[in-house]
N, C-alpha and C positions, 0 to 999 in steps of 0.2 A: 553685566550678564544680561545677555541677550534676550528677548522678549521670547525666541523660541526655546530657550530654555529654562524659563521661566513657568514657560505652559506646562511644559513635559513636568518638572514638579510637582508642579499645581496638580496636574493630572495623574500625577504617584501616589500623590499624598492624598487624593480624591481617592483612588482609587484602595489605598492600603485602609483609610476611613469607614470607606464602605465594606468593606471585609472585617474589619471589627464590629460591626456592626453585623452585618448575617451572621458571624462567629456567635454572635453574644444573643442574639433573637434565637439560634439554631440552640444555644447549650441550656438557656433557659424554659425553652418554649418544646422541644423534642429530645431532651435526654433526662431520665430517670433524676439523676442528679438535683441538675439544673431549674425542673420542674418542682421536689420535695420543698428545697431552698423557698423557693419564691411561695409557697402555698400560703404563710400569712397572707400575704399581699392580693392573693387571688378571691376576686368575688365567688368563686364556686364554692370555696371553703370559709366555715367561720369560726372564729376562736371562741372555745364554752368555760376555759379557765384559763390559765396562763398560758400553760403547753401543749395545752391540746387542742386538735383540731379536727371538723368536722365537715363533709360536704354539706352542702349549702342546705339539700333534702333531704336529710340523712332520716332514713326513718326508723332509726333507733329512738329507744329513752335516754334521754342524754341525763340524767339524772343518777339514772342506773350506768351508763357508760361513765360518768365521773367519780361513782361508787364502784366500779370492777376495778378501774386504773389505778385510784387511791391503794387499793389491796394491794396491788402488784408491787405499789410503790413500797408499801411497808415491810413487802415479802426480802425485796432487797434491799432495801434501808437495817432491814436484820442483818440480813448475808454477812453484810461488807462491815457493819456498826454506824454506820451514815451515808447520805445519801446527796453526792456531788456535782452529779450530772443533771439535772433538770435547771437548771441555765442556760444551759447550751444544749437542748436537748427538746424537737419538737417532737407529738406525739402525733398522727394522722390519722382518724378513724374514716371508711369511707365505706359506703353500699352502692357505689356505682362503680360500674364495671370501666367503663370508657374513663372516667377519670384514673381508677384503679390502674388501666394498661398504661397511661401519661406519667402515674408515679412509678410504676415498675414494679411492683410488687407485693402480694398484700399477705406478707408477715416473716420482715425482714429489717433490718438495720443499714442504715448509708452510713457512713463517721466521713465526712470532709475534715482531712487537716491543712490547707490552705484556704483562703489565707489565716486562718482563725480552727481550731477544732470543736466541731459543732455534728452531733446526732441526730438522724431523719430516720422515726421510725414509722411502717406502716403497716396498718393491720385493717385487711377486709370484714365486716362483719361476719363470712364465714366463719373464721378465725380468730372472732372473739371470744375470748375467755382469758382467764385471770394468768394460767401458766401460760399462755405464747407471748402476754404482755410484760408477764415477770423476768420472761425470757428474754425476749426483746431490750427489756430496760439490763437488766445483768449487764448484755452486752453494752451497752450505752456507759454503765456506769465502768467497765472494766478499759473503756475505750477512754474515759475522762479522762480516768486515772492515771494512766500511760502517756509518757511524751510521744510526741512524732516517731523521731527511731524506734524508738522502742514498739510502740504500736507496731511499725511496718516489721520487724521483727520477730515477730512470735508467732509462734506455728496455728492453725487453721485447728486443727483438732484440741488446742486449749481454747483457743475462746470460745467455739463450740461448748466444750467440757464447761468452762466454768459455769455459761448461760443455764445448760441444762440445770446443773445443778436447783437450781429453782424453777425447774421444770415438771413438774409431777405428773406427767400424761405418762399413762399406762403401756405406752407403748416402749419407755424409754425406761420403765424399769429394771431393777433387778433381777425379780424373775425375771423380763424379757431375754434379758442378758444370758442368764443361765440356758432359756429356752435355746436360743439363736446360737449361744455360742458354743453348743453341748459343755456346759460347767465350765468355760473358758482353752476348750482345746482347739477352735475355730475363729480365729478374731481376725482384727485388721492390725498389719505393725505400725506404731504411730509415726515412723519417717514415711508408711504411705498414705498420709494425713496431713502431711506440712503445709502445701499447697492449697490453694483455693480451687485451683481445678481439678487437683487430686479429687478434693471432699467432694464437692458437688460432681465427681466424674458418675456416667452410669445412670440407672434406671432408679427409681425412687426409692426402689427397695433398697438398692447399694447405698443411696443417700444416709438412709436412715439407719442400716446397720452401722454405718463408720461412727453415726453421731452415737447408736447407742454405746459404740466401745469408747466416746471420746468421753462420754457419762462415766462409762465406767470408772476410766484411769482417772480422772480425776477425782471421783469419789473416792476413791482409795487414797489418792494423796493428800485429800481436804482431811481424810479422818485421822492423818497424822498430823498434819501441820496445822490444822485449824484453821480460822480465821484470821489468825494473828501470821501464820507461814503467810496464808493469799499475801496480806499487807505488805508481809519483808519481803514477796519475790517481789511484787510490783516495785517497791524502793530498789532493788537491785538493778532491776530491768533498767531502767530511768537510770539509774546512775550508770549505766554503759555494760553493765555484764551481758554476758551470752542468755541467752534461756536455757540451754543447755545444759549450763553451768550451773546456774540459779534455781531452776527447776530437779530439786532429787525425790527420788522416792522416800 
């Protein structure tokens, strides 16, 4: 191999390595997923229990933060029968607006399915309450129990509807559903809430109305099928059964 060709190969390899480094830095520093994944290793955050992290200058009471989170965990554990998600779930409580912008959300859950399934919950002090924590942990627990392929197939209304079973905020109550849907005469069709883009489209009011409908749909289903029915549904989905077949009113 001549010298010119060797140099060309070296330049190509160097360029590819440089692009890889740039892409890696960008992912972990400038995307919400990457930033959340590296919170346990960042000096701007500190762990206060095995899976709870707060920003270093967090103004809230740490003991109360832990106690409230423990209360949310117990609510979710009671719902499922046990709690399996904690080993692969990071809960981030943050009251710093700049850091929140990097985390990409003030009360949501991001689930990574590659290279392994991990949940990253981000909650700001504005939304730090037991209902929202239980809501997000219910997401994490469902995601931890589903296989990668099953997780990709569940409709968004079901994912949110399950999470809302442990969310007791008045805005998602049965009484509010009666009021806003005129006793069920004005609802959102499930097929119009399947995709993430559909569920979160429109205004805040639009989204809240879909949350309300999703909670009611799953509430009716849970009244019939109970916890055992939910666990059986999860098992069927993990075995490859289509959601539309496994889920029956």
